[in-house]
GUBA-584387 format. One record per residue: residue number from 1; residue in three letters; x, y, z of N, C-alpha, C in turn. Coordinates in steps of 0.2 Angstrom, whole numbers, plus 5000, padded with zeros to 4 digits. Example, Ala and Ser with C-alpha at 12.3 -4.5 7.8 and 13.67 -1.06 7.14 Angstrom:
# GUBA-584387
{num = 1 | residuo = ALA | nX = 5066 | nY = 4972 | nZ = 5039 | caX = 5062 | caY = 4978 | caZ = 5039 | cX = 5066 | cY = 4984 | cZ = 5039}
{num = 2 | residuo = SER | nX = 5064 | nY = 4989 | nZ = 5035 | caX = 5068 | caY = 4995 | caZ = 5036 | cX = 5064 | cY = 5000 | cZ = 5039}
END
This chain:
# GUBA-584387
{num = 1 | residuo = MET | nX = 5006 | nY = 4994 | nZ = 4999 | caX = 5000 | caY = 4999 | caZ = 5000 | cX = 5004 | cY = 5007 | cZ = 5000}
{num = 2 | residuo = ALA | nX = 5004 | nY = 5011 | nZ = 4996 | caX = 5008 | caY = 5018 | caZ = 4997 | cX = 5006 | cY = 5022 | cZ = 5002}
{num = 3 | residuo = ALA | nX = 5011 | nY = 5024 | nZ = 5004 | caX = 5011 | caY = 5030 | caZ = 5009 | cX = 5008 | cY = 5036 | cZ = 5004}
{num = 4 | residuo = TYR | nX = 5003 | nY = 5041 | nZ = 5008 | caX = 5000 | caY = 5046 | caZ = 5006 | cX = 5005 | cY = 5053 | cZ = 5009}
{num = 5 | residuo = SER | nX = 5002 | nY = 5056 | nZ = 5005 | caX = 5007 | caY = 5065 | caZ = 5007 | cX = 5001 | cY = 5069 | cZ = 5010}
{num = 6 | residuo = LEU | nX = 5003 | nY = 5071 | nZ = 5017 | caX = 4997 | caY = 5078 | caZ = 5017 | cX = 5002 | cY = 5084 | cZ = 5014}
{num = 7 | residuo = THR | nX = 4995 | nY = 5087 | nZ = 5012 | caX = 4995 | caY = 5094 | caZ = 5009 | cX = 4994 | cY = 5098 | cZ = 5013}
{num = 8 | residuo = SER | nX = 4997 | nY = 5105 | nZ = 5012 | caX = 4994 | caY = 5112 | caZ = 5017 | cX = 4986 | cY = 5114 | cZ = 5019}
{num = 9 | residuo = GLU | nX = 4982 | nY = 5108 | nZ = 5017 | caX = 4976 | caY = 5110 | caZ = 5017 | cX = 4971 | cY = 5103 | cZ = 5022}
{num = 10 | residuo = GLY | nX = 4978 | nY = 5098 | nZ = 5022 | caX = 4977 | caY = 5094 | caZ = 5025 | cX = 4973 | cY = 5089 | cZ = 5022}
{num = 11 | residuo = ARG | nX = 4974 | nY = 5088 | nZ = 5015 | caX = 4970 | caY = 5082 | caZ = 5010 | cX = 4975 | cY = 5077 | cZ = 5009}
{num = 12 | residuo = LEU | nX = 4975 | nY = 5074 | nZ = 5010 | caX = 4979 | caY = 5067 | caZ = 5005 | cX = 4981 | cY = 5065 | cZ = 4999}
{num = 13 | residuo = LEU | nX = 4987 | nY = 5066 | nZ = 4998 | caX = 4988 | caY = 5065 | caZ = 4991 | cX = 4992 | cY = 5058 | cZ = 4988}
{num = 14 | residuo = GLN | nX = 4990 | nY = 5052 | nZ = 4983 | caX = 4996 | caY = 5049 | caZ = 4981 | cX = 5002 | cY = 5050 | cZ = 4979}
{num = 15 | residuo = PRO | nX = 5008 | nY = 5046 | nZ = 4982 | caX = 5015 | caY = 5049 | caZ = 4980 | cX = 5015 | cY = 5051 | cZ = 4972}
{num = 16 | residuo = HIS | nX = 5010 | nY = 5045 | nZ = 4966 | caX = 5013 | caY = 5047 | caZ = 4961 | cX = 5008 | cY = 5053 | cZ = 4957}
{num = 17 | residuo = VAL | nX = 5003 | nY = 5057 | nZ = 4961 | caX = 5002 | caY = 5063 | caZ = 4960 | cX = 5006 | cY = 5069 | cZ = 4963}
{num = 18 | residuo = VAL | nX = 5009 | nY = 5068 | nZ = 4969 | caX = 5014 | caY = 5074 | caZ = 4972 | cX = 5020 | cY = 5072 | cZ = 4966}
{num = 19 | residuo = ALA | nX = 5021 | nY = 5068 | nZ = 4964 | caX = 5028 | caY = 5066 | caZ = 4957 | cX = 5026 | cY = 5068 | cZ = 4951}
{num = 20 | residuo = GLN | nX = 5021 | nY = 5070 | nZ = 4950 | caX = 5018 | caY = 5072 | caZ = 4942 | cX = 5017 | cY = 5078 | cZ = 4943}
{num = 21 | residuo = ALA | nX = 5014 | nY = 5082 | nZ = 4950 | caX = 5016 | caY = 5089 | caZ = 4952 | cX = 5023 | cY = 5092 | cZ = 4950}
{num = 22 | residuo = ALA | nX = 5026 | nY = 5088 | nZ = 4952 | caX = 5034 | caY = 5090 | caZ = 4953 | cX = 5037 | cY = 5090 | cZ = 4946}
{num = 23 | residuo = LYS | nX = 5035 | nY = 5084 | nZ = 4943 | caX = 5038 | caY = 5086 | caZ = 4935 | cX = 5034 | cY = 5090 | cZ = 4931}
{num = 24 | residuo = GLU | nX = 5029 | nY = 5091 | nZ = 4931 | caX = 5026 | caY = 5097 | caZ = 4929 | cX = 5029 | cY = 5103 | cZ = 4929}
{num = 25 | residuo = LYS | nX = 5031 | nY = 5105 | nZ = 4936 | caX = 5037 | caY = 5112 | caZ = 4937 | cX = 5042 | cY = 5112 | cZ = 4935}
{num = 26 | residuo = LEU | nX = 5043 | nY = 5105 | nZ = 4935 | caX = 5052 | caY = 5105 | caZ = 4932 | cX = 5050 | cY = 5107 | cZ = 4925}
{num = 27 | residuo = ARG | nX = 5047 | nY = 5103 | nZ = 4921 | caX = 5045 | caY = 5103 | caZ = 4915 | cX = 5044 | cY = 5111 | cZ = 4911}
{num = 28 | residuo = SER | nX = 5041 | nY = 5115 | nZ = 4916 | caX = 5040 | caY = 5121 | caZ = 4915 | cX = 5046 | cY = 5126 | cZ = 4917}
{num = 29 | residuo = ASN | nX = 5049 | nY = 5125 | nZ = 4919 | caX = 5058 | caY = 5129 | caZ = 4921 | cX = 5060 | cY = 5132 | cZ = 4915}
{num = 30 | residuo = PRO | nX = 5062 | nY = 5138 | nZ = 4913 | caX = 5065 | caY = 5142 | caZ = 4909 | cX = 5071 | cY = 5138 | cZ = 4907}
{num = 31 | residuo = HIS | nX = 5075 | nY = 5136 | nZ = 4911 | caX = 5081 | caY = 5133 | caZ = 4912 | cX = 5079 | cY = 5127 | cZ = 4909}
{num = 32 | residuo = TRP | nX = 5082 | nY = 5124 | nZ = 4904 | caX = 5079 | caY = 5117 | caZ = 4899 | cX = 5085 | cY = 5113 | cZ = 4903}
{num = 33 | residuo = PRO | nX = 5090 | nY = 5113 | nZ = 4906 | caX = 5093 | caY = 5107 | caZ = 4909 | cX = 5089 | cY = 5103 | cZ = 4915}
{num = 34 | residuo = VAL | nX = 5087 | nY = 5109 | nZ = 4918 | caX = 5082 | caY = 5107 | caZ = 4924 | cX = 5075 | cY = 5101 | cZ = 4921}
{num = 35 | residuo = ARG | nX = 5075 | nY = 5102 | nZ = 4915 | caX = 5067 | caY = 5100 | caZ = 4914 | cX = 5068 | cY = 5091 | cZ = 4913}
{num = 36 | residuo = ARG | nX = 5075 | nY = 5090 | nZ = 4913 | caX = 5077 | caY = 5082 | caZ = 4912 | cX = 5078 | cY = 5079 | cZ = 4918}
{num = 37 | residuo = VAL | nX = 5078 | nY = 5081 | nZ = 4923 | caX = 5079 | caY = 5078 | caZ = 4931 | cX = 5070 | cY = 5075 | cZ = 4932}
{num = 38 | residuo = SER | nX = 5075 | nY = 5069 | nZ = 4934 | caX = 5067 | caY = 5065 | caZ = 4937 | cX = 5065 | cY = 5064 | cZ = 4946}
{num = 39 | residuo = CYS | nX = 5060 | nY = 5063 | nZ = 4947 | caX = 5058 | caY = 5064 | caZ = 4953 | cX = 5053 | cY = 5058 | cZ = 4955}
{num = 40 | residuo = GLU | nX = 5053 | nY = 5056 | nZ = 4961 | caX = 5048 | caY = 5050 | caZ = 4963 | cX = 5046 | cY = 5054 | cZ = 4972}
{num = 41 | residuo = CYS | nX = 5041 | nY = 5052 | nZ = 4974 | caX = 5039 | caY = 5054 | caZ = 4979 | cX = 5038 | cY = 5047 | cZ = 4983}
{num = 42 | residuo = GLU | nX = 5040 | nY = 5048 | nZ = 4991 | caX = 5038 | caY = 5043 | caZ = 4996 | cX = 5037 | cY = 5046 | cZ = 5004}
{num = 43 | residuo = GLU | nX = 5031 | nY = 5047 | nZ = 5004 | caX = 5027 | caY = 5049 | caZ = 5011 | cX = 5032 | cY = 5055 | cZ = 5012}
{num = 44 | residuo = GLY | nX = 5029 | nY = 5060 | nZ = 5007 | caX = 5029 | caY = 5066 | caZ = 5007 | cX = 5037 | cY = 5070 | cZ = 5006}
{num = 45 | residuo = CYS | nX = 5043 | nY = 5063 | nZ = 5006 | caX = 5050 | caY = 5066 | caZ = 5002 | cX = 5049 | cY = 5066 | cZ = 4994}
{num = 46 | residuo = LEU | nX = 5050 | nY = 5070 | nZ = 4991 | caX = 5054 | caY = 5070 | caZ = 4985 | cX = 5059 | cY = 5071 | cZ = 4982}
{num = 47 | residuo = PHE | nX = 5062 | nY = 5066 | nZ = 4979 | caX = 5068 | caY = 5065 | caZ = 4977 | cX = 5068 | cY = 5066 | cZ = 4969}
{num = 48 | residuo = LEU | nX = 5074 | nY = 5071 | nZ = 4969 | caX = 5076 | caY = 5071 | caZ = 4962 | cX = 5081 | cY = 5069 | cZ = 4960}
{num = 49 | residuo = ARG | nX = 5082 | nY = 5066 | nZ = 4955 | caX = 5087 | caY = 5061 | caZ = 4953 | cX = 5089 | cY = 5064 | cZ = 4943}
{num = 50 | residuo = GLY | nX = 5096 | nY = 5062 | nZ = 4943 | caX = 5099 | caY = 5065 | caZ = 4936 | cX = 5105 | cY = 5068 | cZ = 4936}
{num = 51 | residuo = HIS | nX = 5106 | nY = 5071 | nZ = 4931 | caX = 5113 | caY = 5072 | caZ = 4930 | cX = 5113 | cY = 5077 | cZ = 4927}
{num = 52 | residuo = LEU | nX = 5116 | nY = 5085 | nZ = 4929 | caX = 5115 | caY = 5091 | caZ = 4926 | cX = 5123 | cY = 5092 | cZ = 4926}
{num = 53 | residuo = SER | nX = 5125 | nY = 5099 | nZ = 4921 | caX = 5133 | caY = 5100 | caZ = 4921 | cX = 5133 | cY = 5105 | cZ = 4926}
{num = 54 | residuo = CYS | nX = 5131 | nY = 5107 | nZ = 4930 | caX = 5133 | caY = 5113 | caZ = 4935 | cX = 5128 | cY = 5114 | cZ = 4942}
{num = 55 | residuo = TYR | nX = 5130 | nY = 5116 | nZ = 4947 | caX = 5127 | caY = 5117 | caZ = 4952 | cX = 5121 | cY = 5120 | cZ = 4955}
{num = 56 | residuo = PHE | nX = 5121 | nY = 5125 | nZ = 4949 | caX = 5116 | caY = 5131 | caZ = 4951 | cX = 5110 | cY = 5128 | cZ = 4946}
{num = 57 | residuo = HIS | nX = 5110 | nY = 5125 | nZ = 4942 | caX = 5106 | caY = 5120 | caZ = 4939 | cX = 5101 | cY = 5116 | cZ = 4944}
{num = 58 | residuo = LYS | nX = 5108 | nY = 5111 | nZ = 4949 | caX = 5105 | caY = 5107 | caZ = 4952 | cX = 5101 | cY = 5112 | cZ = 4958}
{num = 59 | residuo = GLN | nX = 5103 | nY = 5117 | nZ = 4960 | caX = 5100 | caY = 5123 | caZ = 4964 | cX = 5090 | cY = 5126 | cZ = 4963}
{num = 60 | residuo = LEU | nX = 5091 | nY = 5126 | nZ = 4956 | caX = 5085 | caY = 5127 | caZ = 4953 | cX = 5080 | cY = 5121 | cZ = 4953}
{num = 61 | residuo = ALA | nX = 5083 | nY = 5117 | nZ = 4950 | caX = 5077 | caY = 5111 | caZ = 4952 | cX = 5075 | cY = 5109 | cZ = 4957}
{num = 62 | residuo = GLN | nX = 5080 | nY = 5109 | nZ = 4963 | caX = 5077 | caY = 5110 | caZ = 4970 | cX = 5072 | cY = 5117 | cZ = 4973}
{num = 63 | residuo = GLU | nX = 5073 | nY = 5121 | nZ = 4970 | caX = 5068 | caY = 5126 | caZ = 4973 | cX = 5063 | cY = 5126 | cZ = 4969}
{num = 64 | residuo = ALA | nX = 5065 | nY = 5124 | nZ = 4963 | caX = 5057 | caY = 5122 | caZ = 4959 | cX = 5050 | cY = 5118 | cZ = 4960}
{num = 65 | residuo = VAL | nX = 5054 | nY = 5113 | nZ = 4963 | caX = 5050 | caY = 5109 | caZ = 4967 | cX = 5047 | cY = 5109 | cZ = 4974}
{num = 66 | residuo = ALA | nX = 5050 | nY = 5115 | nZ = 4977 | caX = 5050 | caY = 5117 | caZ = 4984 | cX = 5042 | cY = 5118 | cZ = 4988}
{num = 67 | residuo = ASP | nX = 5039 | nY = 5121 | nZ = 4983 | caX = 5033 | caY = 5123 | caZ = 4984 | cX = 5026 | cY = 5119 | cZ = 4983}
{num = 68 | residuo = VAL | nX = 5028 | nY = 5113 | nZ = 4981 | caX = 5022 | caY = 5109 | caZ = 4977 | cX = 5018 | cY = 5106 | cZ = 4983}
{num = 69 | residuo = ASP | nX = 5013 | nY = 5106 | nZ = 4984 | caX = 5008 | caY = 5102 | caZ = 4989 | cX = 5008 | cY = 5095 | cZ = 4991}
{num = 70 | residuo = GLY | nX = 5010 | nY = 5095 | nZ = 4995 | caX = 5010 | caY = 5086 | caZ = 4997 | cX = 5018 | cY = 5084 | cZ = 4999}
{num = 71 | residuo = VAL | nX = 5023 | nY = 5090 | nZ = 4996 | caX = 5031 | caY = 5089 | caZ = 4998 | cX = 5033 | cY = 5091 | cZ = 5004}
{num = 72 | residuo = THR | nX = 5035 | nY = 5088 | nZ = 5009 | caX = 5035 | caY = 5091 | caZ = 5015 | cX = 5044 | cY = 5091 | cZ = 5016}
{num = 73 | residuo = GLN | nX = 5048 | nY = 5087 | nZ = 5011 | caX = 5055 | caY = 5087 | caZ = 5012 | cX = 5056 | cY = 5086 | cZ = 5003}
{num = 74 | residuo = VAL | nX = 5063 | nY = 5088 | nZ = 5001 | caX = 5067 | caY = 5089 | caZ = 4994 | cX = 5073 | cY = 5084 | cZ = 4995}
{num = 75 | residuo = ILE | nX = 5074 | nY = 5080 | nZ = 4993 | caX = 5080 | caY = 5077 | caZ = 4994 | cX = 5084 | cY = 5075 | cZ = 4987}
{num = 76 | residuo = ASN | nX = 5088 | nY = 5080 | nZ = 4987 | caX = 5090 | caY = 5082 | caZ = 4979 | cX = 5097 | cY = 5077 | cZ = 4979}
{num = 77 | residuo = GLU | nX = 5096 | nY = 5072 | nZ = 4975 | caX = 5101 | caY = 5066 | caZ = 4975 | cX = 5105 | cY = 5070 | cZ = 4966}
{num = 78 | residuo = ILE | nX = 5104 | nY = 5074 | nZ = 4964 | caX = 5107 | caY = 5076 | caZ = 4956 | cX = 5113 | cY = 5077 | cZ = 4957}
{num = 79 | residuo = GLU | nX = 5117 | nY = 5070 | nZ = 4953 | caX = 5124 | caY = 5073 | caZ = 4953 | cX = 5127 | cY = 5077 | cZ = 4946}
{num = 80 | residuo = VAL | nX = 5131 | nY = 5082 | nZ = 4947 | caX = 5136 | caY = 5087 | caZ = 4944 | cX = 5140 | cY = 5084 | cZ = 4940}
{num = 81 | residuo = THR | nX = 5140 | nY = 5083 | nZ = 4935 | caX = 5146 | caY = 5079 | caZ = 4931 | cX = 5147 | cY = 5085 | cZ = 4925}
{num = 82 | residuo = TRP | nX = 5155 | nY = 5085 | nZ = 4924 | caX = 5156 | caY = 5091 | caZ = 4919 | cX = 5156 | cY = 5087 | cZ = 4911}
{num = 83 | residuo = PRO | nX = 5155 | nY = 5092 | nZ = 4908 | caX = 5157 | caY = 5089 | caZ = 4902 | cX = 5163 | cY = 5085 | cZ = 4900}
{num = 84 | residuo = GLU | nX = 5163 | nY = 5081 | nZ = 4895 | caX = 5170 | caY = 5081 | caZ = 4893 | cX = 5174 | cY = 5085 | cZ = 4889}
{num = 85 | residuo = PRO | nX = 5179 | nY = 5086 | nZ = 4890 | caX = 5182 | caY = 5093 | caZ = 4885 | cX = 5182 | cY = 5089 | cZ = 4878}
{num = 86 | residuo = GLN | nX = 5181 | nY = 5095 | nZ = 4873 | caX = 5180 | caY = 5093 | caZ = 4866 | cX = 5186 | cY = 5095 | cZ = 4861}
{num = 87 | residuo = THR | nX = 5190 | nY = 5089 | nZ = 4858 | caX = 5194 | caY = 5092 | caZ = 4854 | cX = 5192 | cY = 5095 | cZ = 4848}
{num = 88 | residuo = VAL | nX = 5196 | nY = 5099 | nZ = 4845 | caX = 5195 | caY = 5101 | caZ = 4839 | cX = 5199 | cY = 5099 | cZ = 4833}
{num = 89 | residuo = GLN | nX = 5197 | nY = 5095 | nZ = 4830 | caX = 5203 | caY = 5094 | caZ = 4824 | cX = 5203 | cY = 5099 | cZ = 4818}
{num = 90 | residuo = PRO | nX = 5209 | nY = 5098 | nZ = 4815 | caX = 5213 | caY = 5105 | caZ = 4811 | cX = 5210 | cY = 5102 | cZ = 4807}
{num = 91 | residuo = ILE | nX = 5208 | nY = 5109 | nZ = 4801 | caX = 5204 | caY = 5107 | caZ = 4795 | cX = 5209 | cY = 5106 | cZ = 4790}
{num = 92 | residuo = GLN | nX = 5208 | nY = 5101 | nZ = 4785 | caX = 5213 | caY = 5097 | caZ = 4780 | cX = 5211 | cY = 5102 | cZ = 4775}
{num = 93 | residuo = SER | nX = 5217 | nY = 5104 | nZ = 4770 | caX = 5216 | caY = 5108 | caZ = 4765 | cX = 5218 | cY = 5105 | cZ = 4758}
END
C-alpha cells in the first residue's frame, strides 16, 4: 500500500500525484537542463535524480519543486557531472 502525502490543507495525496505535479514544475522551468530531472515521491519526501552540468541548475531544480503541494522535504540526489572536453580537429586543406 502506498504511503500518502499530506497537503497544507490536510488533504491526502497519492505519491504519484505529488511526483507528477513536481515533474510539471520541472518541465515548465525556463532553464531547459532542469527539465530532464526525474523525481519520485515517498511519504512526502520528493527525491530528485539525474545528471546536470552545474550546481546552479541543481539548485534551481530543488527550488522549483519545494512548494509543490504534498512535499514536506526535497532530497536532492542530482549529480553534477562536468562535460568532457572536446578536441578540435584541424581542417585539412
